[in-house]
N, C-alpha and C positions, 0 to 999 in steps of 0.2 A: 505493500499499500503507500508504500515511500514514505512515511510519517516523519523519518529521522534522517535521511539521506541527504546530505547536503549539497549535491551534486545536480540533484535533480530537483524542477521546481514542484515538491510535494505537497502535502496538507498544510495547512496554516499550524503549525508548531503552538505557538502563543495562546491562540484561541483554544485548543485543545489541553494545552497544559492547565490555562485558568480556569476551562470548564472542570476540568477534574478537582483542582483546588477546592472549588466552590462546593463540590459534590461532598469531599472529605469534610468540609467545613461543615456543612448539611448534616452529615452523619453523626458527627460530633455532637453538634449542639443537641440534635434528637435523641441522641442516645440518653443524653444529660436531662432532656426537658419532659421526657417520656416515662422517667424511671418510676414515678410514684403511682400514675395512672396504669403502668404497665404491671406493677405491683399487686394492685388494690383490684383490678379486672380480671389480670390472667395469672396472677401467682409467679411470675416472671418479670422481673425488673428489665428484661433485654427483650421482651417480645416485641414491642414496636420496633425496636432498633434493627431486630432481625429481618421482620417485615418490611422495612423501609429497606434494608440491606438487598435483600430481595429484589425489590423493585429497582434498585440500581444495577442490579444484573442485568434484569429483564430491559431495561431500559438503553443500557450500552449495549445489549444484543441487536436491538432496534436500531440501534443508531449505526452499527457497523453496516447494517443492511442497507441503510439511507444512503450513507456515505459514498456507496460502490454504485447508485443507480444514478444513471445520466438526467441531470435536470429537464431534458427533453422528455423523459418520460412522465414527471409531472406536470410539464406542460400540456401534452397529450390527455393523460387520466384525470388529469383532478378535477373533473368535472362530475365523474362516475365516483372519487371518493367523498365528496361534498355532499353529492345525493345519499350515498351510504349514510353517512352521517347526519344527515336530515331524518331517514329513517329511523334511526338508534335514537335521536331525538323526541320521536313520536313512540317508540317501543318503551323508552324509560318512564313516561307519563303512565304506562299502562303495566309496566312489567319490574320498573325502578325501585330500589330498596329506600325507604321514608326514614332518612335522618335528621332528626331535630325539624321535623317539619318540613322538609325539601324532599323533593325524588329527583335525585342528580347522578344516581348511581345505579348501573346493572353488576350483578354480582357474576363474576366469573369465577369463582372459588378462590384461585389464590390472590385475585385484587379484585378492586370495585372499580368497573369502567365508567368514566364519566364522559360522555358524550359532547358536553358543552368544551371540554379540555380540548379535543380532538378537533372539533369547530373551529377553534381559533386556526390552528396549523392549516388544514384544508381549505378553509377560507382564503387566507393568506396567497396559497398556490394557485386558487382558483381566479381570485379577482387579480392577481398582477395578470395574470394570462388575457383575463377580460379587458381591464386597462389597456394592456399592451395591442390589442385588436381594434379598440373602441376609443381611442385616446383622443381621435380629434373630434367625435361625438361628444366625449365626455365634457372635452373643454370647451367647443363652441355651443352648443346647444344645450337648451333647458332640458329636451326629453332624455338625454343622453346622461345627464345628471341625475334625473328623478330615479332613471333605472336600477342603479345601485342602493336607491333608498329603497325602493319596493323591494329589493333581496333582503335589506338589512330587516325591515317591517315582519317578513316571514318567518326569518329565524329568531330574532326578538320575540315574537307571538311563542313560539315554541318554548324558549329559554324563559320567559316571563310565567309560563305556565309551571314551571317546576316549584318553584320560582326562582330565575338567578340571574338578578339585575348586573351584578358585578361582570359577567362573562358579555351581557349585552353592551354596556359601557364599553369596554375594551375592543369588541369587535366592529362597532359604531366608529370609534376614536380611528382605527387603523385603518379602515375603510376611508375616511376622509382625508387622513396621513398620507396616504398612497394617492388620490386624487387630488389634493393639493401640489405634490411633488410632481404630478403629471401636469400641474400647469392650469387647474382648475382657478378662475377669478375668485377673488374676495368677497365679493357681492352675493354671488349663491350660497355661501357658507353664513351670512348674516341671517337669511331666511330660515335656513337647517337648522342656526343655533337658537333661534326664537324658538322655531317647532320644540325642538330635543327640550328646551327648558319648560313649556309649557306642557308636554307629554310628561317628562320627569317629574314635574310639580303634582299633576294628576297623578301619577302612580302613587307618590308620597301621601299626596291628601287623602286617597281612598283607599289606601291599603295601614291597617292599625301598626302591623308590625315594624314597617318602612316608617310611619310616623314617631313610633317609639325609637328605633335606630337612629333619626335625626334629632329629635329631642336629646335621646342621650350624649350626640355627639357636640350638641352644642353646648349643653350644661351636664356632663356626666355625674358630678356631683350632686346635683338635685335630686337625682335617684340611686345611689351608689350601690344598694342592696339589691336591685332589681334592673332596669331595663339599664343602667350605666356601669353594673358590677363590673362586666369583662373589662372595660376600658380604664375605670378606674384602678384594677389590679395591673394594668398594663403600663400606666402611667407609674405607679407605685414601684414597679420592677424597675423601668428606664430608670426613676429618680434614684433607686438604691446604687445601681450601675456605677453612676458618677463617671469621672472619667474614665478610669482604667478598668471598672469593675470589681465583683467580689471573687471572681476566679472561678475557673472551670468546675461546675458542680455544687456552687456555693450558691445557687438562686435559690431565695424563698419562697417566691411567688410559683413555683411549679408545684411545690408540695401539697397542691389542692386547692389553691387561693386563686389560680388563673385559669379559667375553662381552655380548652383545646390549646393548650401550651404550645403543643408540638406541632400544629397546625396553621393556621392562619396567624396566630399572635406568636410564632416561634421567635421572629426579631425581638420581642421584648424580653422573653429570657436571654436570648443572646445579648442583648444589650446590659441585663443586670449582671451578667457572668463576666462580659468583655468591656463594659463601659463605652462610653463616647468616643472612644478612638477603636475600638473593634469596631463599631459601629461603621466607622469612615473607612476603616479598611475594608469590610464587607461591600459597604458601596462602590468602593474603587473597583474592585473585583466584577461587579454586575456592571459598572459604566465601562469598563474594558470591554464588555462583549456588546454592549451597546456600540459602542464607539465604531469596533470594527466592523460591526453590520454596515453601518450608516457611511462610513469610510469605502467599505468594498461595493456595496449599493450606487453610492454617487459617481465613484469612479468608472464604474461599467455602464451607468446610465450615460454619462459624458460619451462614450465611445457608441453609443447607440444600441447596447444590447438591453433592450428593452424589458423582455421578462425576468431574465434573472436579478437585473438591479432593481424592479420591483418588489421581488422576492427580497430580498436582502434588506431592502427600506422598510417592509411590511413587519419581517422578524426583529430587526433593530427598535421599532416602535415597541410592536408584543412586548418585548423584554424590559424596556424604558418604563411603558405605561403600567404594566402589572408590578414591577419593583416599586415604583411610586406610590400607586393605590395601596399596598400592602403595607409598606412602612409608616406612609400616611394615616391608613385608618388605626395601626397598631398605636401610634404617638399621639392620638386625637387630632390630626390634621385633617382628617377627610373622615366621613360616614364609615361604619362598617361594611365591606363589601363580599367579604368570604373569598377572596382571592388569595391564593399562595405567592410565596415568594420564589422566584425562579432555582431552581437546582437545590433549593434549601427547606422549604418546608416539606412536612411528612404526606406522602399521597402518590399512588402509584402514576394515575392517570397524568398528573401534571409532570412527574419526571419523566414520563416517557414522551409526552409531545416535545418538552423543553429540551431534552437531549437528540431528538429527531431534527429537529428544528435546526440546531448548532450542527449537526452531521450535513444537514441540507446546505446549510451555509459554507460549511467546509467544502463542499462539493461545489459549490459555485465558485468559491474562490480557486479552486482547484482546475477548474474547468478553464478560467479566466487567466490565470497564470500558464497552463498549458496550451492556450490557443484554441481548444475545444469550442468554445463559443467565439464565433466570429464577430467582426463589428458589424452586425444590421440588427434589422427589427426581429430580434427570434422570441 
């Protein structure tokens, strides 16, 4: 695979190395954050750690397959994968597991598959192809701009039935970021932003649990033992961490005080144990992957290899949005959305899609540097 041969333009070593480092950091912090829950629920302090390690192994195998698949394959068959994912989004409403009032997972035995996570990746792969073919229509006509809105409305309807507003927001923002790079003017976005604010406001007002999330986000201490409990515990974890943290394994909040400590709020435990400096290092590692994706995407787009460039931009936007929203929610800067931190949070589906996304990014870079993708509208 030419991973470490210096003479040949092989795969991007630093992207691969940084990804593995973040995966290792995630394994370590999950091992620490999940020890209490694993002990109480499963009588095995390493239960969640073992499952997470299995998830990493499975994700790496899938990533190895993806890195060997030419990007032309995704361009040709992305619509079929997207259609299959939409079918899974319907099936999850019928056969899905109900966890904390949400039906987002289909049990496969060794892991819970979350179709919403697959949708993010396959939507990027399909929509990049759509934009590369319809770039003039999207940029110059109102109808071309509205068509993607219809696509998003259909997917959002299925996601909100689960409910999964976080994934809806991520997919919407990824779509408009790719269209913006494609040259869509700002005037059209003003109308869309107004419409999105109106729809989002209605979803909050007419949904009691979303309203509770919003009020607890605005003032979590007003109801610190009910709707604001998770956020206040998370804030206390960050507060205890200070500059340099309490040290690995010394978190107090993970001892049954912070719910879902190893999933959506794993950064709170990380902040408590490694402090502000540790959080900066983690953010720098995540930012490196975003930076590599954007640099690769714009470099390719400047040479008119349209499809691969948009895929790289989409992956970079996806990584940045999910990192921003996860840490923002855990630190009280944003309402809770139930989104994982890339490569760190516990969750087989999340690990799977992010590892595959990085593999696709590695493949795009490999094809570009080996001149497999030429300078035309591919």
